[in-house]
C-alpha positions as a Markdown table, in Angstrom:
| # | Residue | x | y | z |
|---|---|---|---|---|
| 1 | Unk | -10.9 | 27.6 | -14.1 |
| 2 | Unk | -7.2 | 27.4 | -14.1 |
| 3 | Unk | -5.3 | 24.2 | -15.3 |
| 4 | Unk | -2.8 | 24.7 | -12.4 |
| 5 | Unk | -3.4 | 22.7 | -9.3 |
| 6 | Unk | -2.6 | 23.8 | -5.8 |
| 7 | Unk | -1.2 | 20.7 | -4.0 |
| 8 | Unk | -1.6 | 22.3 | -0.6 |
| 9 | Unk | -0.4 | 19.9 | 2.1 |
| 10 | Unk | -0.9 | 16.7 | 0.0 |
| 11 | Unk | 2.8 | 16.2 | -0.7 |
| 12 | Unk | 3.5 | 16.5 | 3.0 |
| 13 | Unk | 0.8 | 14.1 | 3.9 |
| 14 | Unk | 2.0 | 11.7 | 1.3 |
| 15 | Unk | 5.6 | 11.9 | 2.6 |
| 16 | Unk | 4.4 | 11.2 | 6.1 |
| 17 | Unk | 2.3 | 8.2 | 4.8 |
| 18 | Unk | 5.5 | 6.8 | 3.1 |
| 19 | Unk | 7.4 | 7.2 | 6.4 |
| 20 | Unk | 4.6 | 5.5 | 8.4 |
| 21 | Unk | 4.5 | 2.6 | 6.0 |
| 22 | Unk | 8.3 | 2.2 | 6.1 |
| 23 | Unk | 8.1 | 2.2 | 9.9 |
| 24 | Unk | 5.4 | -0.5 | 9.8 |
| 25 | Unk | 7.5 | -2.5 | 7.4 |
| 26 | Unk | 10.5 | -2.2 | 9.7 |
| 27 | Unk | 8.5 | -3.4 | 12.7 |
| 28 | Unk | 7.2 | -6.3 | 10.7 |
| 29 | Unk | 10.7 | -7.3 | 9.5 |
| 30 | Unk | 12.1 | -7.1 | 13.0 |
| 31 | Unk | 9.2 | -9.3 | 14.3 |
| 32 | Unk | 9.7 | -11.7 | 11.5 |
| 33 | Unk | 13.4 | -12.1 | 12.3 |
| 34 | Unk | 12.6 | -12.5 | 16.0 |
| 35 | Unk | 9.9 | -15.2 | 15.1 |
| 36 | Unk | 12.2 | -17.0 | 12.7 |
| 37 | Unk | 15.1 | -17.2 | 15.1 |
| 38 | Unk | 13.0 | -17.8 | 18.3 |
| 39 | Unk | 13.6 | -21.6 | 18.6 |
| 40 | Unk | 17.2 | -21.3 | 17.4 |
| 41 | Unk | 18.5 | -20.7 | 14.0 |
| 42 | Unk | 17.5 | -23.1 | 11.2 |
| 43 | Unk | 18.4 | -23.0 | 7.6 |
| 44 | Unk | 14.8 | -22.3 | 6.6 |
| 45 | Unk | 14.5 | -19.6 | 9.3 |
| 46 | Unk | 17.7 | -17.9 | 8.2 |
| 47 | Unk | 16.5 | -18.0 | 4.5 |
| 48 | Unk | 13.2 | -16.4 | 5.4 |
| 49 | Unk | 15.0 | -13.8 | 7.5 |
| 50 | Unk | 17.3 | -12.9 | 4.7 |
| 51 | Unk | 14.4 | -12.7 | 2.2 |
| 52 | Unk | 12.4 | -10.5 | 4.6 |
| 53 | Unk | 15.4 | -8.2 | 5.2 |
| 54 | Unk | 16.0 | -7.9 | 1.5 |
| 55 | Unk | 12.4 | -7.1 | 0.8 |
| 56 | Unk | 12.4 | -4.5 | 3.6 |
| 57 | Unk | 15.5 | -2.9 | 2.2 |
| 58 | Unk | 14.0 | -2.8 | -1.3 |
| 59 | Unk | 10.8 | -1.2 | 0.1 |
| 60 | Unk | 13.0 | 1.3 | 2.1 |
| 61 | Unk | 14.8 | 2.3 | -1.0 |
| 62 | Unk | 11.6 | 2.8 | -2.9 |
| 63 | Unk | 10.1 | 4.8 | -0.1 |
| 64 | Unk | 13.2 | 7.0 | 0.3 |
| 65 | Unk | 13.2 | 7.7 | -3.5 |
| 66 | Unk | 9.5 | 8.7 | -3.4 |
| 67 | Unk | 10.0 | 10.9 | -0.3 |
| 68 | Unk | 12.9 | 12.7 | -2.0 |
| 69 | Unk | 10.9 | 13.1 | -5.1 |
| 70 | Unk | 8.0 | 14.6 | -3.2 |
| 71 | Unk | 10.3 | 17.0 | -1.3 |
| 72 | Unk | 12.1 | 18.1 | -4.5 |
| 73 | Unk | 9.4 | 20.2 | -6.1 |
| 74 | Unk | 6.2 | 22.0 | -5.2 |
| 75 | Unk | 4.2 | 19.9 | -7.7 |
| 76 | Unk | 5.8 | 16.4 | -7.6 |
| 77 | Unk | 5.2 | 14.0 | -10.5 |
| 78 | Unk | 2.9 | 11.0 | -10.1 |
| 79 | Unk | 4.2 | 7.8 | -8.8 |
| 80 | Unk | 5.4 | 5.7 | -11.8 |
| 81 | Unk | 3.7 | 2.4 | -12.4 |
| 82 | Unk | 7.0 | 0.6 | -12.1 |
| 83 | Unk | 7.7 | 2.0 | -8.6 |
| 84 | Unk | 4.1 | 1.4 | -7.5 |
| 85 | Unk | 4.2 | -2.2 | -8.6 |
| 86 | Unk | 7.6 | -2.7 | -6.9 |
| 87 | Unk | 6.3 | -1.3 | -3.6 |
| 88 | Unk | 3.1 | -3.5 | -3.8 |
| 89 | Unk | 5.2 | -6.6 | -4.6 |
| 90 | Unk | 7.5 | -5.9 | -1.7 |
| 91 | Unk | 4.6 | -5.4 | 0.7 |
| 92 | Unk | 2.8 | -8.5 | -0.4 |
| 93 | Unk | 6.0 | -10.6 | -0.3 |
| 94 | Unk | 6.7 | -9.5 | 3.2 |
| 95 | Unk | 3.2 | -10.4 | 4.2 |
| 96 | Unk | 3.7 | -13.8 | 2.7 |
| 97 | Unk | 7.0 | -14.2 | 4.6 |
| 98 | Unk | 5.2 | -13.3 | 7.8 |
| 99 | Unk | 2.4 | -15.8 | 7.1 |
| 100 | Unk | 5.0 | -18.5 | 6.4 |
| 101 | Unk | 6.7 | -17.8 | 9.7 |
| 102 | Unk | 3.5 | -17.9 | 11.7 |
| 103 | Unk | 2.1 | -21.1 | 10.2 |
């Protein structure tokens, strides 16, 4: 048994998953902005919009970095714990912002 691993299409599927997740985050951010500004702009609504947009941008940068890393080599390195933690924190924080806007 060889120590080499054949990644097959997994890097491509992973790139597509990052793209889908980024698209979902984009839709969530746009809906959050729409919800926050629906009744007219308020200081709290604008602050939540700014936070949501900043979180979306951070997640977009993380995803783009990972997509480039996956496309760079045939056997990409594993996602670092720092990047994984940052991506999870961005997603959870955007979910919290959404919950705050709905309630």
